[in-house]
NUBATI-190907 format. One record per atom (N, C-alpha, C): x, y, z. Coordinates in pm, whole numbers, padded with zeros to 5 digits. Atoms other than C-alpha are relative to their C-alpha. Example, Ala and Ser with C-alpha at 12.3 -4.5 7.8 and 13.67 -1.06 7.14 Angstrom:
// NUBATI-190907
     east    north       up
    00089   -00119    00000
    01230   -00450    00780
    00090    00120    00000
   -00082   -00119   -00006
    01367   -00106    00714
   -00077    00109    00073
END
This chain:
// NUBATI-190907
     east    north       up
    00001   -00127   -00070
    00963   -04462   -01781
   -00121    00002    00092
    00110   -00007   -00097
    00755   -04426   -01465
   -00078    00129   -00016
    00088   -00116    00002
    00458   -04192   -01464
    00027    00085    00125
   -00027   -00085   -00117
    00534   -03891   -01238
   -00125    00024    00086
    00125   -00025   -00072
    00166   -03878   -01133
   -00044   -00121    00082
    00050    00118   -00071
    00075   -04238   -01044
    00106   -00109    00017
   -00114    00093   -00011
    00415   -04418   -01064
   -00019   -00130   -00077
    00020    00118    00086
    00283   -04669   -01319
    00122   -00015   -00090
   -00117    00025    00086
    00565   -04835   -01516
   -00033    00006   -00148
    00039    00011    00140
    00370   -04855   -01841
   -00041    00136   -00056
    00030   -00125    00069
    00392   -04530   -02038
    00037   -00018   -00146
   -00032    00011    00142
    00394   -04485   -02412
    00036    00135   -00057
   -00043   -00123    00067
    00562   -04231   -02636
   -00104    00036   -00104
    00098   -00051    00095
    00311   -04020   -02828
    00070    00073   -00114
   -00068   -00083    00099
    00552   -03786   -03006
    00146    00018    00041
   -00143   -00026   -00025
    00933   -03744   -03037
    00048    00107   -00096
   -00057   -00105    00084
    01117   -03440   -03165
    00144    00027    00042
   -00139   -00034   -00023
    01487   -03364   -03200
    00011    00152    00005
   -00015   -00146   -00007
    01592   -03013   -03094
    00082    00051   -00118
   -00067   -00061    00115
    01747   -02768   -03342
    00148   -00035   -00008
   -00143    00032   -00001
    02106   -02845   -03236
    00026   -00149   -00026
   -00014    00144    00024
    02044   -03219   -03272
    00064   -00075    00114
   -00065    00068   -00112
    02177   -03302   -02925
   -00095   -00041    00112
    00096    00051   -00098
    01855   -03381   -02738
   -00132   -00032   -00069
    00130    00042    00053
    01515   -03539   -02795
   -00106    00030    00105
    00116   -00028   -00086
    01185   -03420   -02648
   -00104   -00106   -00030
    00101    00103    00018
    00931   -03697   -02593
   -00126    00033    00080
    00129   -00012   -00067
    00563   -03657   -02512
   -00045   -00142    00031
    00042    00133   -00044
    00437   -03955   -02314
   -00139    00005    00060
    00131    00013   -00062
    00103   -04082   -02193
    00004   -00125    00088
    00006    00111   -00094
    00049   -04301   -01890
   -00121   -00087   -00034
    00112    00091    00030
   -00164   -04610   -01960
   -00088   -00021    00123
    00079    00015   -00122
   -00282   -04608   -01596
   -00093    00117    00024
    00081   -00118   -00035
   -00400   -04253   -01526
   -00031    00088   -00122
    00024   -00072    00126
   -00401   -04129   -01890
    00056    00143   -00004
   -00058   -00133    00001
   -00208   -03813   -01794
    00122    00002   -00094
   -00113   -00017    00092
    00055   -03676   -02031
    00112    00078    00069
   -00117   -00071   -00052
    00404   -03558   -01951
    00111   -00003   -00105
   -00110   -00014    00094
    00726   -03463   -02129
    00130   -00047    00064
   -00134    00038   -00045
    01071   -03619   -02098
    00100    00050   -00104
   -00108   -00043    00088
    01402   -03512   -02248
    00116   -00097    00009
   -00122    00082    00006
    01699   -03721   -02359
    00113    00091   -00043
   -00118   -00081    00032
    02039   -03552   -02358
    00122   -00091   -00008
   -00128    00070    00007
    02384   -03673   -02453
    00077    00034    00127
   -00080   -00023   -00120
    02595   -03717   -02143
    00138   -00059   -00022
   -00138    00044    00016
    02968   -03734   -02191
    00071    00023    00133
   -00071   -00017   -00126
    03167   -03798   -01879
    00149   -00013   -00025
   -00144   -00001    00014
    03528   -03701   -01897
    00062   -00059    00125
   -00062    00066   -00116
    03768   -03887   -01669
    00057    00099    00100
   -00071   -00076   -00102
    03923   -03762   -01350
    00149   -00004   -00036
   -00143   -00006    00025
    04285   -03652   -01381
    00071   -00032    00132
   -00076    00039   -00119
    04518   -03825   -01134
    00134    00071   -00007
   -00122   -00081   -00003
    04797   -03584   -01041
    00117   -00083    00053
   -00122    00068   -00044
    05157   -03679   -00954
   -00005   -00038    00148
    00006    00025   -00144
    05082   -03656   -00581
   -00117   -00091    00040
    00110    00091   -00027
    04779   -03888   -00615
   -00135    00068    00012
    00127   -00072   -00008
    04516   -03616   -00587
   -00073   -00012   -00134
    00083    00008    00120
    04229   -03626   -00834
   -00075    00130   -00019
    00080   -00118    00031
    04058   -03340   -01010
   -00076   -00024   -00129
    00081    00012    00120
    03796   -03298   -01277
    00082    00042   -00122
   -00063   -00040    00125
    03919   -03286   -01635
   -00052    00137   -00039
    00040   -00136    00037
    03917   -02927   -01756
    00051    00032   -00140
   -00037   -00040    00137
    03912   -02839   -02124
    00067    00137    00002
   -00058   -00134   -00010
    03990   -02480   -02024
    00147   -00007    00046
   -00137    00015   -00048
    04301   -02589   -01837
    00091   -00055   -00112
   -00073    00055    00114
    04412   -02790   -02139
    00029    00109   -00103
   -00016   -00110    00095
    04356   -02493   -02368
    00101    00103    00053
   -00094   -00094   -00062
    04546   -02270   -02124
    00145   -00051   -00016
   -00135    00058    00018
    04847   -02508   -02143
    00051    00025   -00141
   -00038   -00025    00139
    04848   -02481   -02521
    00031    00148   -00021
   -00016   -00143    00019
    04809   -02104   -02509
    00132    00050    00058
   -00127   -00042   -00062
    05102   -02062   -02272
    00119   -00050   -00079
   -00112    00054    00077
    05330   -02290   -02472
    00013    00070   -00135
    00000   -00062    00133
    05231   -02118   -02798
    00001    00152    00004
    00000   -00145   -00014
    05257   -01763   -02662
    00098    00063   -00099
   -00076   -00073    00101
    05380   -01532   -02941
    00058   -00091   -00110
   -00041    00089    00108
    05413   -01824   -03183
   -00103    00012   -00113
    00090   -00021    00116
    05264   -01811   -03537
   -00092   -00120   -00027
    00092    00113    00016
    04998   -02078   -03482
   -00143    00052    00010
    00138   -00049   -00004
    04635   -01998   -03571
   -00082   -00065    00113
    00086    00047   -00110
    04376   -02032   -03294
   -00078   -00125   -00042
    00075    00117    00048
    04182   -02281   -03511
    00080   -00128    00017
   -00086    00118   -00014
    04479   -02520   -03504
    00008   -00044    00146
   -00004    00031   -00144
    04496   -02496   -03125
   -00130   -00067    00041
    00131    00058   -00033
    04123   -02564   -03094
   -00012   -00142   -00054
    00006    00134    00059
    04154   -02863   -03328
    00085   -00099    00080
   -00086    00087   -00080
    04443   -03005   -03123
   -00067   -00036    00132
    00071    00026   -00127
    04245   -02967   -02799
   -00114   -00097   -00024
    00113    00088    00031
    03945   -03133   -02963
    00048   -00143   -00026
   -00055    00134    00023
    04163   -03426   -03080
    00034   -00069    00132
   -00036    00056   -00131
    04288   -03474   -02724
   -00126   -00043    00075
    00125    00032   -00071
    03937   -03464   -02575
   -00065   -00123   -00063
    00058    00115    00070
    03812   -03708   -02840
    00075   -00128    00034
   -00082    00117   -00033
    04101   -03944   -02770
   -00027   -00048    00143
    00027    00036   -00140
    04037   -03934   -02395
   -00138   -00062    00014
    00136    00057   -00005
    03664   -03997   -02444
   -00004   -00138   -00064
   -00001    00129    00071
    03736   -04282   -02687
    00058   -00111    00088
   -00058    00100   -00090
    03946   -04457   -02422
   -00105   -00057    00095
    00106    00044   -00089
    03642   -04473   -02196
    00044   -00022    00143
   -00050    00017   -00136
    03859   -04475   -01884
   -00061    00103    00093
    00056   -00092   -00099
    03730   -04316   -01566
    00107    00091    00058
   -00112   -00080   -00048
    04076   -04182   -01481
    00109    00005   -00106
   -00117   -00012    00085
    04376   -04056   -01672
    00110    00065    00084
   -00112   -00055   -00076
    04717   -03988   -01522
    00050    00127   -00067
   -00045   -00128    00054
    04849   -03634   -01562
    00123   -00019   -00089
   -00119    00022    00085
    05176   -03772   -01704
   -00041   -00049   -00139
    00050    00044    00131
    04978   -03945   -01982
   -00059    00117   -00077
    00054   -00122    00063
    04795   -03619   -02051
    00114    00084   -00054
   -00115   -00079    00043
    05129   -03441   -02069
    00063   -00054   -00127
   -00056    00062    00120
    05257   -03690   -02326
   -00087    00026   -00122
    00094   -00027    00110
    04946   -03643   -02539
    00013    00145   -00045
   -00016   -00142    00031
    04985   -03264   -02519
    00131    00022   -00075
   -00130   -00017    00066
    05353   -03288   -02615
   -00005   -00052   -00144
    00014    00054    00136
    05264   -03504   -02917
   -00069    00102   -00091
    00074   -00098    00079
    05014   -03244   -03038
    00083    00128   -00021
   -00083   -00119    00013
    05251   -02953   -02970
    00114   -00022   -00098
   -00109    00033    00093
    05528   -03127   -03161
   -00045    00017   -00144
    00055   -00015    00135
    05302   -03129   -03467
   -00027    00146   -00034
    00037   -00139    00023
    05202   -02764   -03423
    00121    00094   -00010
   -00109   -00096   -00007
    05523   -02585   -03329
    00111   -00058    00088
   -00110    00064   -00073
    05863   -02717   -03223
    00048    00084    00119
   -00040   -00086   -00113
    05945   -02415   -03003
   -00098   -00018    00116
    00102    00021   -00104
    05618   -02458   -02814
    00018   -00138    00065
   -00026    00135   -00053
    05698   -02828   -02778
    00113    00005    00103
   -00114   -00010   -00092
    06035   -02745   -02617
   -00039    00076    00126
    00046   -00076   -00118
    05873   -02485   -02389
   -00079   -00090    00095
    00086    00085   -00082
    05612   -02730   -02268
    00082   -00113    00063
   -00082    00112   -00049
    05861   -03018   -02236
    00092    00045    00113
   -00093   -00047   -00103
    06099   -02805   -02029
   -00069    00012    00135
    00074   -00010   -00125
    05830   -02743   -01768
   -00052   -00138    00041
    00061    00130   -00027
    05657   -03081   -01795
    00102   -00102    00051
   -00104    00097   -00039
    05980   -03281   -01768
    00101    00059    00098
   -00086   -00067   -00099
    06143   -03035   -01525
    00147    00000   -00040
   -00139   -00007    00046
    06457   -02969   -01725
    00085    00068    00107
   -00085   -00057   -00104
    06745   -02900   -01488
    00126    00064   -00057
   -00118   -00062    00059
    07026   -02809   -01727
   -00010    00002   -00152
   -00001   -00017    00145
    07120   -02736   -02088
   -00003   -00136   -00071
   -00002    00135    00061
    07176   -03106   -02159
   -00142   -00054   -00021
    00139    00041    00016
    06805   -03172   -02102
   -00063    00066   -00123
    00050   -00070    00119
    06724   -02908   -02365
    00059   -00062   -00127
   -00065    00062    00116
    06977   -03061   -02605
   -00063   -00134   -00035
    00063    00130    00024
    06821   -03404   -02564
   -00140    00016   -00061
    00136   -00025    00053
    06472   -03267   -02629
    00008    00046   -00145
   -00018   -00048    00136
    06595   -03090   -02942
    00039   -00116   -00091
   -00039    00117    00078
    06758   -03412   -03064
   -00120   -00090   -00028
    00121    00080    00018
    06423   -03589   -03015
   -00087    00055   -00112
    00079   -00061    00107
    06270   -03345   -03263
    00042   -00050   -00137
   -00051    00043    00131
    06488   -03477   -03545
   -00040   -00138   -00038
END
């Protein structure tokens, strides 16, 4: 770590402390050149991938948008909010675990459908009808058959 005062490369850590939440570290450092002290912070940085839409446009991944999709599909369904939050968290964890810089929206849709299928079959059909652009009753029948 370079000294902010004299730009010397050789600094030493005097003290380290983890914050109360456990997600960052505060370090007190001393420059071996000018002997001045300064503080640095280490934070966890999670970078979620960009979502590549059907038309090729890219947008930032949005946990809120994902949650909104679940909420709309599960509207007036008997699914506790905790289950929805857990499903969203599983999806985010899975996406982070992949480590990819991009994810296609169709892949996201498949992951969402998998989670909805476990939570509520009606919500699964609702989401699938929009996601897969059902055009007639036969599409609904096929989706229902897939549930069995």
